[in-house]
C-alpha positions as CSV (number, residue, x, y, z in Angstrom):
1,X,14.5,13.0,0.9
2,X,16.3,10.6,-1.4
3,X,16.1,7.0,-2.1
4,X,14.5,4.4,-4.5
5,X,10.9,3.9,-3.8
6,X,8.9,1.0,-5.3
7,X,5.1,1.4,-5.0
8,X,2.9,-1.6,-5.9
9,X,-0.5,-0.7,-7.2
10,X,0.8,2.8,-8.0
11,X,-1.3,3.7,-11.0
12,X,-4.3,5.1,-9.1
13,X,-5.7,6.1,-5.8
14,X,-3.4,6.2,-2.7
15,X,-0.5,4.6,-4.6
16,X,-0.5,7.2,-7.4
17,X,-0.8,10.1,-4.9
18,X,2.0,8.7,-2.9
19,X,4.2,8.4,-6.0
20,X,3.6,12.0,-7.0
21,X,4.4,13.4,-3.6
22,X,7.4,11.1,-3.1
23,X,8.9,12.3,-6.3
24,X,8.7,15.9,-5.1
25,X,10.7,14.9,-2.0
26,X,13.5,13.5,-4.2
27,X,12.7,9.8,-4.4
28,X,13.2,7.9,-7.6
29,X,9.9,6.2,-8.0
30,X,9.0,2.9,-9.6
31,X,5.2,2.7,-10.2
32,X,3.9,-0.8,-10.4
33,X,0.7,-1.6,-12.2
34,X,-1.2,-4.7,-13.5
35,X,-3.6,-3.5,-16.2
36,X,-3.7,0.3,-15.9
37,X,-0.8,1.1,-18.2
38,X,-2.1,4.4,-19.4
39,X,-2.7,5.6,-15.9
40,X,0.6,4.4,-14.6
41,X,2.5,6.0,-17.5
42,X,0.4,9.2,-16.9
43,X,1.6,9.3,-13.3
44,X,5.2,8.8,-14.4
45,X,4.8,11.6,-17.0
46,X,3.4,13.9,-14.4
47,X,6.5,13.3,-12.3
48,X,8.8,13.8,-15.2
49,X,7.1,17.1,-16.0
50,X,8.1,18.3,-12.5
51,X,11.7,17.2,-13.0
52,X,11.3,14.1,-11.0
53,X,12.4,10.5,-11.9
54,X,9.8,7.8,-12.3
55,X,9.1,4.7,-14.3
56,X,6.0,2.6,-14.8
57,X,6.6,-1.1,-14.5
58,X,4.0,-3.8,-15.2
59,X,3.6,-6.8,-12.9
60,X,0.9,-8.9,-11.3
61,X,1.4,-9.0,-7.5
62,X,-0.3,-12.4,-7.5
63,X,2.7,-13.7,-9.5
64,X,5.9,-14.6,-7.7
65,X,7.8,-14.4,-11.0
66,X,6.5,-10.9,-11.7
67,X,7.4,-9.7,-8.2
68,X,11.0,-10.8,-8.5
69,X,11.2,-9.2,-12.0
70,X,9.7,-6.0,-10.6
71,X,12.4,-5.6,-8.0
72,X,15.2,-6.6,-10.4
73,X,14.0,-4.1,-13.0
74,X,13.7,-1.3,-10.5
75,X,17.2,-2.0,-9.3
76,X,18.5,-2.1,-12.9
77,X,17.0,1.3,-13.6
78,X,17.5,3.2,-10.3
79,X,19.7,1.2,-8.0
80,X,18.7,-0.9,-4.9
81,X,15.2,-0.4,-3.6
82,X,15.5,1.5,-0.3
83,X,11.8,2.1,0.3
84,X,8.7,0.0,-0.4
85,X,5.0,0.8,-0.3
86,X,2.7,-2.2,-0.7
87,X,-0.4,-0.5,-2.0
88,X,-1.6,-3.1,-4.4
89,X,-4.9,-4.7,-3.3
90,X,-8.3,-5.8,-4.4
91,X,-11.6,-5.8,-2.6
92,X,-14.5,-8.3,-2.8
93,X,-18.0,-7.7,-1.3
94,X,-19.7,-11.0,-0.4
95,X,-21.5,-12.6,2.5
96,X,-19.9,-15.7,3.9
97,X,-22.5,-18.1,2.4
98,X,-21.6,-16.7,-1.0
99,X,-17.9,-17.4,-0.7
100,X,-16.2,-18.9,-3.7
101,X,-12.9,-20.8,-3.3
102,X,-11.3,-19.3,-6.4
103,X,-12.3,-15.8,-5.5
104,X,-10.9,-16.2,-2.0
105,X,-7.7,-17.6,-3.3
106,X,-7.2,-14.7,-5.6
107,X,-8.0,-12.2,-2.8
108,X,-5.4,-13.7,-0.5
109,X,-2.9,-14.1,-3.4
110,X,-2.9,-10.4,-4.0
111,X,-3.6,-8.8,-0.6
112,X,-1.5,-11.2,1.5
113,X,0.8,-13.6,-0.3
114,X,1.9,-11.0,-2.9
115,X,2.6,-8.4,-0.2
116,X,4.6,-10.9,1.8
117,X,6.7,-11.9,-1.2
118,X,7.4,-8.2,-1.9
119,X,8.6,-7.9,1.6
120,X,10.8,-10.9,1.1
121,X,12.4,-9.3,-1.9
122,X,12.9,-6.1,-0.1
123,X,14.5,-7.8,2.9
124,X,16.9,-9.6,0.6
125,X,18.1,-6.3,-0.7
126,X,17.7,-3.9,2.3
127,X,18.9,-6.0,5.3
128,X,22.2,-5.2,6.8
129,X,22.5,-8.9,7.5
130,X,22.6,-9.4,3.7
131,X,24.9,-6.5,3.0
132,X,22.2,-3.9,2.4
133,X,22.0,-0.3,3.6
134,X,18.6,-0.7,5.3
135,X,15.3,0.7,4.3
136,X,11.7,1.4,5.2
137,X,8.5,-0.4,4.2
138,X,4.8,0.6,4.6
139,X,2.1,-2.0,4.1
140,X,-1.3,-0.5,3.2
141,X,-3.8,-2.3,5.4
142,X,-7.4,-1.1,6.3
143,X,-9.5,-0.2,9.2
144,X,-11.5,-3.3,8.2
145,X,-8.7,-5.3,10.0
146,X,-9.8,-3.8,13.4
147,X,-13.5,-4.7,13.5
148,X,-14.1,-7.0,10.5
149,X,-15.1,-4.2,8.2
150,X,-18.6,-3.2,7.0
151,X,-21.2,-5.8,6.1
152,X,-20.0,-8.0,3.2
153,X,-16.4,-7.3,3.9
154,X,-15.4,-10.3,6.0
155,X,-13.1,-11.8,3.5
156,X,-11.4,-8.5,2.7
157,X,-11.1,-7.8,6.4
158,X,-9.4,-11.1,7.0
159,X,-6.7,-10.4,4.4
160,X,-6.0,-7.0,6.1
161,X,-5.9,-8.6,9.5
162,X,-3.3,-11.0,8.1
163,X,-1.3,-7.9,6.8
164,X,-1.2,-6.4,10.2
165,X,-0.2,-9.6,11.9
166,X,2.5,-10.2,9.4
167,X,3.7,-6.5,9.6
168,X,4.2,-6.8,13.4
169,X,6.2,-10.1,13.1
170,X,8.3,-9.0,10.1
171,X,9.1,-5.7,11.8
172,X,10.6,-7.5,14.8
173,X,12.5,-9.9,12.7
174,X,14.4,-7.2,10.8
175,X,14.5,-4.4,13.4
176,X,18.1,-5.0,14.1
177,X,19.0,-5.2,10.4
178,X,18.2,-1.5,9.6
179,X,14.8,-2.1,8.2
180,X,11.6,-0.5,9.6
181,X,8.2,-2.0,8.7
182,X,4.9,-0.3,9.5
183,X,1.3,-0.5,8.3
184,X,-1.2,2.2,7.6
185,X,-4.9,1.5,8.1
186,X,-7.0,3.9,5.9
187,X,-10.7,4.2,6.5
188,X,-13.1,5.1,3.7
189,X,-11.2,7.2,1.2
190,X,-12.4,8.9,-2.0
191,X,-10.5,7.0,-4.7
192,X,-11.2,5.2,-8.0
193,X,-12.1,2.1,-5.9
194,X,-14.8,3.9,-3.9
195,X,-15.9,7.0,-5.9
196,X,-18.8,5.2,-7.7
197,X,-20.4,4.1,-4.5
198,X,-19.7,7.4,-2.8
199,X,-21.5,9.3,-5.5
200,X,-24.7,7.6,-4.2
201,X,-26.0,10.3,-1.8
202,X,-27.7,7.8,0.6
203,X,-24.6,5.6,0.8
204,X,-22.2,8.5,1.4
205,X,-24.5,10.0,4.1
206,X,-24.6,6.6,5.8
207,X,-20.8,6.2,5.6
208,X,-20.0,9.7,6.8
209,X,-22.4,9.4,9.7
210,X,-20.4,6.4,10.9
211,X,-17.1,8.3,10.9
212,X,-16.3,10.5,14.0
213,X,-15.0,13.3,11.7
214,X,-18.1,13.0,9.6
215,X,-16.4,12.9,6.3
216,X,-14.4,10.4,4.1
217,X,-10.7,10.8,3.6
218,X,-8.7,12.1,0.6
219,X,-5.9,10.2,-1.0
220,X,-3.4,13.0,-0.2
221,X,-4.1,12.6,3.5
222,X,-3.1,8.9,3.4
223,X,-0.1,9.6,1.1
224,X,1.3,12.2,3.5
225,X,1.0,9.7,6.4
226,X,2.8,7.0,4.3
227,X,5.6,9.3,3.4
228,X,6.1,10.3,7.1
229,X,6.3,6.6,8.0
230,X,9.0,6.1,5.3
231,X,10.9,9.2,6.4
232,X,13.7,9.6,8.9
233,X,11.3,11.5,11.0
234,X,9.8,8.2,12.0
235,X,13.2,6.6,12.6
236,X,12.2,5.0,15.9
237,X,8.9,3.6,14.7
238,X,8.6,0.0,13.5
239,X,5.9,-2.6,13.9
240,X,3.2,0.1,14.3
241,X,-0.3,0.3,12.9
242,X,-1.2,3.9,12.0
243,X,-5.0,4.5,11.7
244,X,-5.8,7.1,9.2
245,X,-9.5,7.0,9.3
246,X,-11.1,10.1,10.8
247,X,-11.5,8.5,14.2
248,X,-12.5,5.0,13.0
249,X,-16.1,3.8,13.4
250,X,-19.1,4.9,15.4
251,X,-20.9,1.7,16.4
């Protein structure tokens, strides 16, 4: 597999694992990060040590200016972006009566608006209508989009519901222009975002009891699914939501 892959939020978790595995498949990988510079550079160094090509690029996905610069810089270093994984995202736990306007605005700025603007920049470069060679995009959603998430996750779930709705519409819009767009919906996955809570035995037992496969996922399991969606093996798949969640929820 060859191509230029830009991964937002690529310094840790699912994004970092996807970057490492993509490089082994021959992608040139641009790893976006906001504050985790040491981690992002560490992922790039790991890839270079395996004779791969990668670069760590700073940028806040809540900033339109940063997003445009991120695509321009990737293209300057590696050539046109052919594959995009929108992995950057934040989570906020709060009941509805505790909502704060500024917190909600930031949550949607990163999880929804930033993702949509990244897709805009990708479409400008990939679309056959615009002279591009096509490409593939995977938006990282969440199983929270399907049922509203676990208690306290209503706002986060709303952002992921928006991601799925946008993915379906965007995929149809560019399907005839050689761009495929899909979303992946992970369930509970062991990552830097979740590991602190999952170390609490009672919490982990409760979570695993709610998953049909009776375990949380691993980042490599999500990364492999993402890479399949990006690959030519998924050439007739667009506008799809792939659940990678051990069977979802037991209600």
